[in-house]
C-alpha positions in Angstrom: 40.9 72.1 -122.2 43.0 69.0 -122.5 41.1 65.7 -122.5 42.4 62.7 -120.6 41.6 59.2 -121.7 40.7 56.4 -119.4 43.7 54.7 -117.7 45.5 52.5 -120.2 47.8 50.0 -118.5 51.0 49.1 -120.3 51.2 45.3 -120.7 54.9 45.3 -121.2 57.1 46.0 -118.2 60.3 45.8 -120.2 62.9 48.6 -120.1 63.3 49.9 -123.6 66.4 51.7 -124.8 64.4 54.1 -126.9 64.7 57.9 -127.1 62.4 59.8 -124.8 61.3 63.3 -125.9 61.9 65.8 -123.1 59.7 68.9 -122.8 56.9 67.6 -125.1 53.5 66.4 -124.3 51.0 64.1 -126.1 48.7 66.3 -128.3 45.7 64.4 -127.0 46.1 63.4 -123.4 48.9 65.6 -122.2 51.2 62.8 -121.2 54.9 63.7 -120.9 56.2 60.1 -121.5 56.8 60.0 -125.3 59.2 57.4 -126.7 60.5 56.9 -130.2 58.4 55.1 -132.8 60.7 55.8 -135.7 63.3 58.5 -136.5 63.6 59.3 -140.3 66.1 62.1 -139.8 65.8 65.6 -141.2 63.5 66.3 -144.1 61.9 69.3 -145.8 58.2 70.0 -146.0 56.9 67.4 -148.4 54.7 69.7 -150.4 57.2 72.6 -150.6 58.2 72.2 -154.3 61.1 74.3 -155.4 61.1 76.7 -158.3 64.2 76.9 -160.5 65.2 80.3 -159.3 65.2 79.1 -155.7 67.4 76.0 -156.2 70.4 77.7 -154.7 68.7 79.2 -151.7 68.7 77.7 -148.2 66.0 75.1 -147.7 64.6 74.4 -144.2 64.7 70.9 -142.9 62.8 69.6 -139.9 63.0 66.4 -137.8 60.8 63.5 -138.9 61.0 61.9 -135.5 57.8 60.1 -134.6 56.9 59.4 -131.0 54.5 57.1 -129.1 52.5 58.2 -126.1 53.1 55.7 -123.4 49.6 56.5 -121.9 47.1 56.6 -124.7 49.2 55.0 -127.5 48.8 57.9 -129.9 51.6 57.8 -132.5 52.5 61.4 -133.3 54.9 63.8 -134.8 55.8 67.0 -133.0 54.4 70.2 -134.5 57.6 71.8 -136.0 55.6 73.9 -138.5 52.2 75.4 -138.1 49.4 74.3 -140.4 49.3 77.9 -141.8 52.8 77.3 -143.3 51.8 73.9 -144.7 48.2 74.3 -145.9 47.5 77.9 -146.8 48.9 77.5 -150.3 48.8 73.8 -151.2 50.1 71.7 -154.1 47.8 68.7 -153.7 44.6 68.6 -155.9 42.5 65.5 -155.3 40.9 65.5 -158.7 44.1 64.5 -160.5 43.7 60.9 -159.3 40.9 59.2 -161.2 40.7 56.4 -158.8 40.3 58.8 -155.8 37.5 60.7 -157.5 35.8 57.3 -158.2 36.3 56.3 -154.6 34.5 59.6 -153.6 31.7 58.9 -156.0 31.0 55.5 -154.7 31.1 56.8 -151.1 28.5 59.5 -151.9 26.3 57.0 -153.6 26.4 54.7 -150.6 26.1 57.2 -147.8 23.3 59.2 -149.4 21.2 56.0 -149.5 22.3 54.9 -146.0 21.4 58.2 -144.4 18.6 59.0 -146.7 20.1 62.4 -147.6 18.0 64.7 -149.8 17.4 68.4 -150.6 16.6 69.2 -147.0 19.9 67.8 -145.7 23.2 69.5 -145.0 26.5 68.0 -145.8 29.8 69.6 -144.6 33.2 68.3 -145.7 36.2 69.4 -143.7 39.3 69.8 -145.9 37.2 69.6 -149.0 40.1 70.3 -151.4 39.1 71.0 -155.0 35.5 69.7 -154.6 36.4 66.1 -155.7 33.8 64.7 -153.3 31.2 67.4 -152.8 30.6 67.6 -156.5 28.9 64.2 -156.3 26.5 65.4 -153.6 25.7 68.5 -155.6 24.8 66.4 -158.6 22.1 64.8 -156.4 20.8 68.2 -155.3 22.0 67.6 -151.7 23.1 70.9 -150.2 26.8 71.1 -149.4 29.5 73.2 -147.8 33.2 72.8 -148.0 35.7 74.0 -145.4 39.2 74.3 -147.0 42.2 76.2 -145.6 44.1 76.4 -148.9 42.8 79.4 -150.9 44.3 78.2 -154.2 42.7 74.8 -153.9 39.3 76.2 -152.7 39.2 78.5 -155.7 38.9 75.4 -158.0 35.9 74.1 -155.9 34.2 77.5 -156.0 34.6 77.6 -159.8 32.7 74.3 -159.8 29.8 76.0 -158.0 30.6 74.3 -154.6 30.1 76.7 -151.7 33.4 76.7 -149.8 34.7 78.6 -146.7 38.4 79.2 -146.6 39.2 78.5 -143.0 40.9 76.0 -140.8 38.4 73.9 -138.9 38.1 73.8 -135.1 35.6 74.8 -132.4 35.6 78.5 -133.3 34.9 77.8 -137.0 32.2 75.2 -136.1 30.4 77.7 -133.9 30.4 80.2 -136.7 29.2 77.7 -139.3 26.4 76.5 -137.0 25.1 80.0 -136.9 25.6 80.9 -140.6 24.7 77.5 -142.2 23.0 75.4 -139.6 24.0 72.0 -138.1 25.1 69.2 -140.4 23.3 65.9 -141.1 26.6 64.6 -142.3 30.2 65.7 -141.7 32.9 64.2 -143.9 36.6 64.3 -143.2 38.8 62.3 -145.6 42.4 62.2 -144.7 42.2 65.3 -142.5 42.1 63.9 -138.9 45.8 62.9 -139.2 46.7 66.4 -140.4 45.4 68.2 -137.3 47.9 69.3 -134.6 45.2 70.3 -132.1 43.1 67.1 -132.0 40.9 68.2 -129.1 39.9 71.5 -130.7 39.2 69.8 -134.0 37.0 66.9 -132.6 35.2 69.3 -130.3 34.4 71.3 -133.4 32.9 68.2 -135.1 30.7 67.7 -132.0 29.5 71.3 -132.1 28.5 71.3 -135.8 26.8 67.9 -135.8 23.1 67.5 -135.5 21.8 65.4 -132.6 20.9 62.7 -135.1 23.8 63.4 -137.5 26.7 61.2 -138.6 30.3 62.0 -139.1 32.5 59.8 -141.3 36.3 60.1 -141.3 38.9 58.2 -143.3 42.5 57.9 -142.3 45.4 55.5 -143.0 45.3 52.6 -140.6 48.3 52.4 -138.2 48.2 48.6 -138.3 48.8 48.7 -142.1 51.6 51.3 -141.7 53.4 49.0 -139.3 52.6 45.8 -141.1 53.5 47.0 -144.6 56.5 49.3 -143.7 54.6 52.3 -144.9 57.1 54.7 -143.4 56.9 57.1 -146.4 53.4 58.1 -145.2 55.1 59.9 -142.4 55.6 63.6 -143.1 55.2 66.9 -141.4 51.6 67.3 -142.6 50.7 64.1 -140.8 50.7 65.0 -137.1 49.1 61.8 -135.9 49.0 58.1 -137.0 45.7 56.5 -136.0 44.0 53.3 -135.1 40.4 52.5 -134.3 41.2 52.2 -130.6 42.9 55.6 -130.3 40.1 57.3 -132.4 37.5 55.8 -130.2 39.2 57.2 -127.1 39.6 60.7 -128.7 36.0 60.8 -129.9 34.6 59.6 -126.6 36.4 62.4 -124.8 34.4 64.9 -126.8 31.0 63.3 -126.6 31.1 61.3 -129.8 30.9 57.5 -130.3 32.1 55.3 -133.2 29.2 53.1 -134.2 30.6 51.5 -137.4 33.8 51.0 -139.3 34.9 49.9 -142.8 38.3 48.7 -143.7 39.1 50.2 -147.2 42.1 49.8 -149.5 42.9 53.5 -150.1 46.3 54.8 -149.2 47.7 51.3 -148.6 44.9 50.4 -146.2 42.6 52.9 -144.4 39.7 53.0 -142.0 36.4 54.8 -142.5 34.7 55.3 -139.2 31.1 56.3 -138.7 30.4 58.3 -135.5 27.4 59.9 -133.8 26.8 61.9 -130.6 27.1 59.8 -127.4 23.4 60.3 -126.7 22.2 58.8 -130.0 20.7 55.5 -128.9 19.5 54.6 -132.4 23.0 53.6 -133.5 24.5 50.8 -131.4 28.1 49.8 -132.1 28.2 47.3 -135.0 29.8 43.9 -135.0 32.6 45.4 -137.2 33.6 47.9 -134.5 33.9 45.1 -131.9 35.8 42.8 -134.3 38.3 45.4 -135.4 38.9 46.7 -131.8 39.6 43.1 -130.8 41.9 42.6 -133.8 43.9 45.7 -132.9 44.3 44.4 -129.4 45.6 41.1 -130.7 48.0 42.9 -133.1 49.5 44.5 -130.1 48.5 48.2 -130.3 48.3 48.3 -126.5 51.8 46.8 -126.2 54.9 49.0 -126.5 57.1 46.3 -128.0 54.9 46.3 -131.1 56.0 49.8 -131.9 59.6 49.2 -130.9 60.2 46.8 -133.8 59.2 49.2 -136.5 62.5 51.1 -136.8 64.4 48.0 -137.9 61.8 47.2 -140.5 62.2 50.7 -142.0 66.0 50.5 -142.0 65.9 47.2 -143.8 63.5 48.6 -146.5 65.9 51.5 -147.1 68.9 49.2 -147.5 67.1 47.0 -150.0 65.9 49.9 -152.1 69.3 51.4 -152.3 70.9 48.1 -153.2 68.5 47.8 -156.1 69.2 51.3 -157.4 72.9 50.9 -157.1 72.9 47.6 -159.0 70.7 49.2 -161.7 73.0 52.1 -162.1 76.0 49.9 -162.3 74.3 48.2 -165.2 73.8 51.6 -166.8 70.1 51.5 -166.5 68.0 54.7 -166.6 65.4 55.3 -163.9 62.6 57.8 -163.8 60.0 58.4 -161.2 56.3 58.6 -161.5 54.5 61.0 -159.2 55.5 63.8 -156.9 53.5 62.9 -153.8 54.3 63.7 -150.2 55.1 60.1 -149.5 57.6 60.0 -152.3 59.5 63.0 -150.8 59.8 61.3 -147.5 61.1 58.1 -149.1 63.6 59.9 -151.3 65.0 62.2 -148.6 65.2 59.4 -146.0 67.0 57.1 -148.4 69.2 59.9 -149.9 68.0 59.3 -153.5 68.7 62.3 -155.7 69.5 62.7 -159.4 72.4 60.3 -159.1 69.7 57.6 -159.0 66.5 59.2 -160.3 66.9 61.2 -163.5 63.5 63.0 -163.1 59.9 62.3 -162.0 56.6 63.1 -163.7 53.2 64.1 -162.4 49.8 64.8 -163.8 49.4 68.0 -161.8 50.5 70.9 -163.9 51.0 73.0 -160.7 54.2 71.0 -160.1 55.6 71.0 -163.7 58.9 72.8 -164.0 59.5 72.6 -160.3 61.8 70.4 -158.2 61.2 68.0 -155.4 62.0 69.4 -152.0 65.3 68.3 -150.6 66.4 66.1 -153.4 65.9 68.7 -156.2 64.8 66.1 -158.7 63.0 67.8 -161.6 59.3 67.3 -162.2 58.0 67.0 -165.7 54.7 66.2 -167.4 54.0 62.4 -167.9 54.8 62.7 -171.7 58.5 62.9 -170.7 58.5 59.2 -170.0 57.6 58.3 -173.6 60.2 60.8 -174.9 63.1 59.4 -172.8 62.2 55.7 -172.6 63.6 54.8 -169.2 64.5 51.3 -168.3 62.7 51.5 -165.0 59.8 53.7 -163.6 59.8 54.0 -159.8 56.2 54.4 -158.7 56.3 56.9 -155.8 52.5 56.9 -155.0 52.5 53.1 -154.7 48.9 53.3 -153.4 47.9 54.1 -157.0 50.0 51.4 -158.5 47.3 49.7 -160.6 46.1 53.1 -162.0 49.6 54.1 -162.9 50.6 50.8 -164.4 47.5 51.0 -166.6 48.3 54.6 -167.7 51.9 53.8 -168.5 51.5 50.4 -170.0 53.2 51.6 -173.1 56.7 51.4 -171.4 56.6 47.7 -172.2 57.1 48.7 -175.9 60.8 49.2 -175.1 61.1 46.7 -172.3 60.6 49.2 -169.5 59.6 47.9 -166.1 57.9 49.3 -163.1 59.4 49.4 -159.6 57.3 49.6 -156.4 59.3 50.5 -153.3 56.9 49.7 -150.5 56.5 47.4 -148.5 59.6 46.0 -150.2 61.3 46.6 -153.6 59.2 44.8 -156.2 59.9 44.9 -160.0 56.8 44.4 -162.1 
């Protein structure tokens, strides 16, 4: 069943010369009027790292053309590739980021106290990855269950003693888990809501699995920060939707859930953590933070189409400035290495046409990626020690959301006068 949100009247009556997508519908409300938010051209799957023996084989590219629903204002990417093709064998392991593991630890400490979770509680994490978060509940003797579609990543969690079901989450999975493991006091979903092509099936599954008195928390990059900070590199084929509080409230309400609190958090360049309950839970009225942020999003213009229309020019300007810096550096015979092989980096490099003519190589802490090449650009990936060996003049930080952590790890590049470069929101040399 396709949910329909309440009527959302467009406040701008202007005629916009923006591309309209024929034959597609909004993944939430079914609206057929979808107009361009930003077009980043053709790009490969951002986590499809290339082995050396496959460098000369054909590599599939798909459109990174993001659309805005003119009815519910959901910003979305068309589903060109099924989640099975993206997530069944996955190259992202959360535990390789120290700051992210610490973020998870602090969350567990706070939510366990807030909800008074204990040995009789049940915590379920959707897209639980390698157990980076659930391990902290387990250390408190709070029963947990992970749901993770990538078998290679789930195996790491299982080795840590974290019960994990290898499945995609939706209504069918939720019904099975409700029978086999019982309803959840807490459902956690960090950076998964944006990765779901069938939002209605996913959110209805959350409602099915949640206890009548339970809480769901979800974290996702905030659309306002994406627009404000030119974070176009967070757009890739895994991210089917780009979310605001207003849109998530509408989606959750359509499935019997209500957002009762929200935190603005710094992760991933600026994210939201929403707290939701069943509609009938009268013990949790909406907080002042919910009302304040909803009003702030309205003032920012998330119900006005012209707000979205300006984004493309911002993105093009960022591209031109980054390329100008790299061209000037190469003319001065400077050497440039990358740090990180994240999905966002692959969007940035492919959109800007940055290959080994600009970036000699990149490094990553994840040994799963060592010896492979970035999709599309075919930039080689090495272990971090490569930077000390080659002493580059500049290190381009691709996971700019981890800038402080990386600058601390690689502080030794200052020994030879090396400098860090951050590409987003605008080129900055540290």
